[in-house]
C-alpha positions as CSV (number, residue, x, y, z in Angstrom):
1,M,9.6,5.5,5.5
2,R,7.7,5.1,8.8
3,T,4.7,3.1,9.8
4,I,1.8,4.7,11.7
5,Q,-1.5,3.5,13.0
6,I,-4.5,5.6,12.0
7,S,-8.2,5.2,12.8
8,D,-10.7,3.8,10.2
9,D,-12.2,7.3,9.9
10,V,-8.9,8.8,9.0
11,W,-8.2,6.0,6.5
12,N,-11.6,6.4,4.9
13,E,-11.1,10.2,4.5
14,I,-7.7,9.6,2.9
15,A,-9.3,7.1,0.5
16,N,-12.1,9.5,-0.3
17,R,-9.7,12.3,-1.1
18,G,-7.3,10.1,-3.1
19,E,-7.2,10.0,-6.9
20,M,-6.7,7.0,-9.1
21,G,-3.2,5.4,-8.5
22,E,-2.3,7.6,-5.5
23,T,-0.9,6.0,-2.4
24,P,-2.0,7.2,1.1
25,D,1.4,9.0,1.3
26,D,0.7,10.7,-2.0
27,V,-2.7,12.0,-0.8
28,L,-1.2,13.3,2.5
29,Q,1.6,15.0,0.7
30,R,-0.8,16.7,-1.7
31,L,-3.2,17.7,1.1
32,L,-0.5,19.0,3.4
33,K,1.1,20.8,0.4
34,I,4.5,19.2,1.0
35,K,6.9,19.7,-1.8
36,A,8.2,16.2,-2.4
37,E,10.0,16.9,-5.6
38,R,13.3,15.4,-4.4
39,W,11.5,12.3,-3.1
40,T,9.4,11.7,-6.2
41,Q,12.1,9.8,-8.0
42,V,12.9,7.7,-5.0
43,V,9.3,6.8,-4.2
44,T,8.6,6.1,-7.9
45,T,11.5,3.6,-8.1
46,M,10.5,2.1,-4.8
47,R,7.0,1.3,-6.1
48,K,6.7,-2.1,-7.7
49,R,5.6,-1.8,-11.3
50,F,5.4,-5.5,-12.2
51,G,4.0,-8.3,-10.0
52,T,6.2,-11.1,-9.1
53,Q,3.4,-13.5,-8.5
54,K,0.0,-13.8,-10.0
55,L,-2.9,-12.5,-8.0
56,S,-6.5,-13.5,-8.6
57,A,-9.6,-12.0,-7.1
58,K,-13.2,-13.1,-7.6
59,V,-16.6,-12.7,-6.0
60,E,-18.3,-16.1,-5.4
61,S,-21.2,-17.1,-3.2
62,G,-21.3,-13.8,-1.4
63,K,-17.5,-13.8,-0.7
64,L,-14.6,-11.9,-2.1
65,I,-11.7,-14.4,-2.6
66,V,-8.2,-13.0,-3.1
67,H,-5.4,-15.5,-3.9
68,F,-1.7,-15.2,-4.7
69,E,-0.4,-18.0,-6.9
70,N,1.7,-20.3,-4.7
71,G,1.0,-18.0,-1.7
72,P,-1.6,-16.7,0.7
73,R,-5.3,-16.8,0.1
74,R,-8.1,-15.0,2.0
75,E,-11.8,-14.7,1.9
76,W,-14.1,-12.0,3.1
77,R,-17.9,-12.3,3.5
78,L,-19.4,-9.4,1.6
79,P,-22.1,-7.2,3.1
80,P,-25.3,-6.3,1.3
81,K,-24.6,-4.1,-1.7
82,S,-26.4,-1.2,0.0
83,A,-24.2,-1.3,3.1
84,K,-21.5,1.1,1.8
85,S,-19.7,1.6,5.1
86,A,-19.3,-2.1,5.6
87,L,-18.3,-2.6,2.0
88,R,-15.7,0.2,2.3
89,T,-14.2,-1.7,5.4
90,V,-14.0,-4.9,3.5
91,T,-12.4,-3.1,0.5
92,Y,-9.7,-1.6,2.7
93,Q,-9.0,-4.9,4.4
94,T,-8.5,-6.6,1.0
95,I,-6.2,-3.8,-0.1
96,D,-4.2,-4.0,3.1
97,F,-3.9,-7.8,2.6
98,A,-2.8,-7.4,-1.0
99,R,-0.2,-4.7,-0.2
100,H,1.1,-6.7,2.7
101,N,1.7,-9.6,0.3
102,G,3.5,-7.6,-2.3
103,A,0.7,-6.7,-4.7
104,T,1.4,-3.9,-7.3
105,E,-1.0,-1.0,-7.6
106,L,-2.5,-2.6,-10.8
107,Q,-3.1,-5.8,-8.9
108,I,-4.8,-3.9,-6.2
109,L,-6.9,-2.2,-8.8
110,S,-7.9,-5.6,-10.1
111,V,-9.2,-6.5,-6.6
112,R,-11.3,-3.4,-6.6
113,N,-12.5,-4.1,-10.1
114,S,-13.7,-7.6,-9.1
115,L,-16.0,-6.0,-6.6
116,T,-17.3,-3.5,-9.1
117,D,-17.8,-6.1,-11.7
118,A,-19.9,-8.1,-9.2
119,G,-22.1,-5.0,-8.5
120,Y,-20.4,-3.8,-5.3
121,H,-20.0,-0.1,-6.0
122,L,-18.4,2.4,-3.7
123,T,-19.2,6.0,-4.5
124,N,-18.9,9.1,-2.2
125,R,-19.5,9.1,1.5
126,A,-22.9,10.7,1.1
127,D,-24.2,7.3,-0.1
128,Q,-23.6,5.6,3.2
């Protein structure tokens, strides 16, 4: 695997075209019509299915707080609920933070759910 830097616009477009549970790599492979059959088993085994440390995420006093048990903690000030572009940026920052610290896909989903449960909804780009 390689690491690349991409613009926020490209990241947002990948996220918009992604389906539930897909990684950015999955989305690009699908869009580029790359046959990744021989890699599917390798990538699946590489993905962590179970978290090794508890992750908690909550919205409190206009902030999203993400905390790994016995590990890093970060807070993000949330924009107004109608500011979809700014909310999308915060969402991606929290996902990057969670992934960087070893979160599973289900833990990342729980971070997104904490925003949704607090009324911060991301829909399609037309809502921005």
